[in-house]
C-alpha positions as CSV (number, residue, x, y, z in Angstrom):
1,M,13.1,12.2,-22.3
2,N,11.0,10.8,-19.6
3,V,13.5,8.1,-18.3
4,C,12.0,6.6,-15.1
5,N,13.8,5.8,-12.0
6,D,10.8,6.5,-9.7
7,C,11.1,3.1,-7.7
8,P,13.7,0.7,-6.6
9,R,13.5,-1.4,-9.9
10,R,15.1,1.7,-11.5
11,C,14.2,0.4,-15.3
12,G,15.5,3.5,-16.6
13,V,12.9,3.5,-19.5
14,D,11.6,6.4,-21.3
15,R,7.8,6.0,-20.6
16,E,6.7,7.9,-23.5
17,R,8.0,5.1,-25.7
18,A,8.4,2.0,-23.4
19,I,7.0,0.4,-20.4
20,G,9.0,-1.0,-17.5
21,F,8.6,-3.5,-14.8
22,C,5.5,-1.9,-13.6
23,G,3.7,-2.0,-16.8
24,G,2.8,1.8,-16.9
25,G,3.5,4.6,-19.6
26,I,3.5,8.2,-19.1
27,K,-0.4,8.4,-18.4
28,A,-1.8,7.1,-15.3
29,R,-3.8,3.9,-16.0
30,V,-6.8,3.8,-13.7
31,A,-8.4,0.0,-13.3
32,K,-11.3,0.9,-11.1
33,T,-12.6,3.3,-8.6
34,I,-15.1,2.4,-5.7
35,V,-17.1,5.0,-4.2
36,P,-17.3,4.7,-1.1
37,F,-14.7,2.1,-0.1
38,S,-15.0,0.1,3.1
39,Y,-12.0,-2.0,3.1
40,E,-9.5,-0.1,4.9
41,E,-8.6,0.5,8.6
42,P,-11.7,2.4,10.2
43,C,-9.4,5.5,11.6
44,L,-9.1,6.7,8.0
45,G,-12.8,7.5,7.7
46,R,-14.8,8.0,4.7
47,L,-12.9,7.4,1.4
48,S,-13.0,6.5,-1.9
49,A,-10.4,4.2,-3.7
50,V,-8.7,4.5,-7.0
51,F,-7.0,1.5,-8.1
52,F,-4.0,2.0,-10.4
53,G,-3.5,-0.7,-13.1
54,G,0.0,-2.3,-12.8
55,C,2.4,-2.5,-10.0
56,N,6.4,-2.1,-9.2
57,L,6.1,-5.2,-7.0
58,R,3.5,-7.7,-8.6
59,C,3.6,-10.2,-5.5
60,S,3.1,-13.8,-6.4
61,Y,0.1,-14.0,-4.1
62,C,-1.3,-10.7,-5.1
63,Q,-5.1,-10.6,-4.5
64,N,-5.6,-8.0,-7.1
65,Y,-3.5,-9.7,-9.8
66,A,-6.4,-9.0,-12.3
67,I,-5.4,-5.6,-12.4
68,S,-1.7,-5.7,-11.1
69,R,-0.2,-8.3,-13.5
70,A,-1.1,-6.1,-17.0
71,A,-1.7,-2.4,-17.6
72,A,-5.4,-2.7,-16.9
73,G,-7.7,0.0,-17.0
74,A,-8.2,3.4,-19.1
75,E,-5.4,5.9,-19.4
76,Y,-5.9,9.2,-17.9
77,G,-4.2,12.6,-18.8
78,D,-3.3,15.0,-16.3
79,E,-6.8,17.1,-16.3
80,E,-8.7,13.8,-16.6
81,L,-7.2,12.4,-13.6
82,A,-7.7,15.6,-11.9
83,A,-11.5,15.5,-12.6
84,L,-11.5,11.8,-11.5
85,L,-10.1,12.7,-8.2
86,D,-12.6,15.8,-8.0
87,G,-15.5,13.5,-8.5
88,L,-14.8,11.2,-5.5
89,E,-16.3,11.3,-2.0
90,G,-14.4,11.7,1.3
91,A,-10.5,11.1,1.2
92,A,-8.9,9.7,-2.1
93,D,-7.4,6.3,-1.3
94,L,-4.7,6.0,-4.0
95,V,-4.2,2.1,-4.2
96,T,-0.6,1.1,-5.7
97,P,0.3,4.7,-6.8
98,S,4.0,4.6,-6.8
99,H,4.4,3.9,-10.5
100,Y,2.3,6.8,-11.3
101,I,3.7,9.3,-8.9
102,G,4.7,11.6,-12.0
103,A,1.2,11.6,-13.3
104,I,-0.4,12.4,-9.9
105,E,2.0,15.1,-9.4
106,R,1.0,16.5,-12.6
107,A,-2.7,16.2,-12.2
108,L,-3.1,17.5,-8.6
109,P,-2.5,21.2,-9.7
110,F,-5.5,20.9,-11.8
111,C,-8.0,19.7,-9.0
112,K,-10.6,21.8,-7.9
113,V,-11.6,19.9,-4.7
114,D,-9.2,20.2,-1.6
115,R,-9.3,16.4,-0.8
116,S,-7.3,14.3,1.8
117,I,-5.0,11.9,0.0
118,I,-4.0,8.5,1.2
119,Y,-0.9,6.8,-0.2
120,N,-1.6,3.2,-0.1
121,T,1.6,1.7,-1.1
122,S,3.4,-1.9,-1.0
123,G,6.3,0.0,0.7
124,Y,8.7,-0.8,-2.1
125,E,9.9,2.9,-2.4
126,T,12.9,5.0,-2.7
127,E,13.5,7.8,-0.2
128,D,13.2,10.3,-3.0
129,G,9.7,8.7,-3.9
130,V,8.6,9.2,-0.3
131,R,9.6,12.8,-0.2
132,R,7.8,13.5,-3.1
133,A,4.6,11.7,-2.0
134,A,4.8,13.5,1.3
135,A,4.3,16.9,-0.5
136,F,0.6,15.9,-1.2
137,T,-0.2,13.1,1.1
138,D,-2.1,13.2,4.3
139,V,-1.8,9.6,5.5
140,F,0.7,7.2,4.3
141,L,-1.1,3.9,4.3
142,T,2.1,1.3,3.7
143,D,2.7,-2.5,3.6
144,F,5.8,-3.6,5.5
145,K,6.1,-7.3,3.8
146,Y,9.4,-8.8,4.5
147,K,12.7,-8.6,6.4
148,D,13.9,-11.7,5.2
149,A,15.4,-11.3,1.6
150,N,14.8,-14.8,0.6
151,N,10.9,-14.6,1.3
152,A,11.2,-11.0,-0.7
153,L,12.7,-12.7,-3.8
154,K,10.5,-15.7,-3.8
155,F,7.3,-13.8,-3.5
156,S,8.0,-10.4,-5.1
157,A,11.5,-10.8,-7.2
158,A,12.6,-8.1,-5.0
159,P,15.7,-9.2,-2.5
160,D,16.3,-5.8,-1.5
161,Y,12.7,-5.0,-0.4
162,F,13.5,-4.5,3.2
163,E,16.5,-2.5,2.3
164,Y,14.1,0.0,0.7
165,A,10.9,-0.6,2.7
166,S,12.7,0.2,6.0
167,R,14.2,3.4,5.0
168,A,11.0,4.3,3.3
169,V,8.8,3.8,6.2
170,K,11.2,5.6,8.7
171,L,11.0,8.6,6.2
172,M,7.2,8.2,6.1
173,R,7.0,8.4,10.1
174,K,9.3,11.5,10.0
175,S,7.5,13.4,7.3
176,I,4.0,13.5,8.6
177,A,3.4,13.7,12.4
178,D,0.1,11.9,13.6
179,E,-2.9,14.3,13.7
180,W,-6.1,12.7,15.2
181,T,-9.6,14.3,15.2
182,E,-12.9,13.1,16.7
183,G,-15.2,11.4,14.2
184,K,-18.8,10.2,14.2
185,D,-17.6,6.6,15.0
186,G,-14.3,7.2,16.8
187,K,-11.1,8.7,16.3
188,I,-10.0,9.7,12.7
189,L,-6.4,9.8,11.5
190,K,-6.4,13.0,9.5
191,R,-2.6,12.8,9.0
192,G,0.0,10.4,9.7
193,L,1.1,6.7,9.1
194,V,-0.5,3.4,9.1
195,V,1.7,0.2,8.7
196,R,0.1,-2.9,7.5
197,H,1.6,-6.3,7.7
198,L,0.0,-9.4,6.3
199,V,1.2,-12.6,7.9
200,L,1.9,-15.2,5.2
201,P,1.8,-19.1,5.8
202,N,5.3,-20.3,7.0
203,C,6.6,-17.0,7.4
204,A,5.7,-16.2,11.1
205,A,9.2,-15.7,12.2
206,D,9.7,-13.2,9.6
207,S,6.6,-11.3,10.8
208,V,8.1,-11.4,14.4
209,K,11.3,-9.6,13.0
210,I,9.1,-6.9,11.4
211,L,7.2,-6.5,14.5
212,D,10.5,-6.0,16.3
213,F,11.9,-3.5,13.8
214,I,8.8,-1.4,13.8
215,A,8.7,-1.1,17.7
216,A,12.3,-0.2,17.7
217,E,12.7,2.2,14.9
218,L,9.2,3.8,14.7
219,G,7.9,3.2,18.2
220,T,4.8,1.2,19.8
221,D,2.6,4.1,19.3
222,T,2.7,3.6,15.4
223,V,-0.5,2.7,14.0
224,L,-0.2,-0.9,13.2
225,S,-2.6,-3.0,11.2
226,L,-2.0,-7.0,11.5
227,M,-3.9,-9.2,9.1
228,S,-4.7,-12.6,8.7
229,Q,-6.6,-12.2,5.4
230,F,-4.2,-14.0,3.4
231,T,-6.1,-16.1,0.7
232,P,-4.3,-18.3,-2.0
233,N,-5.0,-16.5,-5.3
234,G,-4.8,-20.0,-7.2
235,I,-2.1,-18.8,-9.5
236,G,1.1,-18.2,-7.2
237,V,2.5,-19.2,-4.0
238,P,2.0,-19.5,-1.0
239,A,-0.9,-21.9,-2.1
240,E,-1.7,-23.1,1.3
241,R,-3.7,-21.2,3.8
242,L,-2.2,-19.5,6.8
243,K,-2.5,-21.7,10.2
244,R,-4.3,-20.4,13.0
245,L,-1.4,-21.1,15.3
246,E,1.0,-19.0,13.0
247,Y,-1.0,-15.9,13.4
248,K,-1.6,-16.4,17.0
249,L,2.0,-16.4,17.6
250,V,2.5,-13.0,15.6
251,V,-0.7,-11.5,17.6
252,E,0.9,-12.5,20.9
253,H,4.1,-11.1,19.9
254,A,2.8,-7.5,18.9
255,V,0.9,-7.7,22.2
256,K,4.0,-8.6,24.1
257,L,5.9,-5.5,22.4
258,G,3.1,-3.3,23.8
259,F,1.7,-1.7,20.5
260,T,-0.9,0.8,21.7
261,R,-2.9,1.7,18.3
262,G,-3.9,-0.4,15.6
263,Y,-6.0,-3.3,14.5
264,I,-5.7,-7.2,14.8
265,Q,-7.7,-9.0,12.3
266,D,-10.1,-11.7,13.3
267,F,-8.6,-15.1,12.0
268,S,-11.8,-15.8,10.1
269,S,-10.7,-12.6,7.8
270,A,-8.9,-15.1,5.5
271,D,-11.6,-15.0,3.0
272,A,-12.1,-14.1,-0.7
273,A,-14.8,-11.6,0.6
274,Y,-11.8,-9.4,1.7
275,T,-10.9,-9.0,-2.1
276,P,-12.6,-6.3,-4.2
277,D,-14.4,-7.2,-7.3
278,F,-12.5,-6.3,-10.4
279,G,-14.8,-7.7,-12.8
280,G,-16.6,-4.7,-14.1
């Protein structure tokens, strides 16, 4: 039996015979690889992205809905997934990997290339999942989406999001100490944590609470990526665009708290150009 309780959904299904909320079976399903990939924070350096099909969160506003809503892509056995990772360039940016952590764990021993791993997650993780991922991860690149349970329920059907994500991000911070090196274009984070927060329309107050938590519990030296790139996907909510004033209020609060490392997107980043093409 391959009963799956890897994520907070705890579906308990046998993934050789059925799929749970995430849409994944026992084999990893890869929707697309992009080599090289330039959408991530510059401190992560040169990398390639592996987009896994399905998702354990499936947010209503997801920009990757074409691959997150269904079991998109081809299935890879353990050695096939290892070969795919071996063929990448730079670090491997594993995008939405949580529901395939078992497949990743099985594949890595077959890899012939010693490659840095970026665990690019929604933050909706169990502590056990974080501990397992920390065994092979160099950088946790995690979203930290909501503190308000009503927002988490409305947008992600996960009212317990903050309960799990807050414990997960604290464990990520504890598990991998920041390690920096000099790169051609500036400092590169070789090991550590990057916390992303996307400001949503009409949710600036919740964003402020998330920043307060990060400052108090993780420290203002946490690498923070504050994003304005929200763009309505045409199928879910929020359906309106983020207002300039909303983002300005959140940015000013981050500055007031004294964060010393990270990124603040230009407001003009709210554009579909920031969404990878999953058409082919």
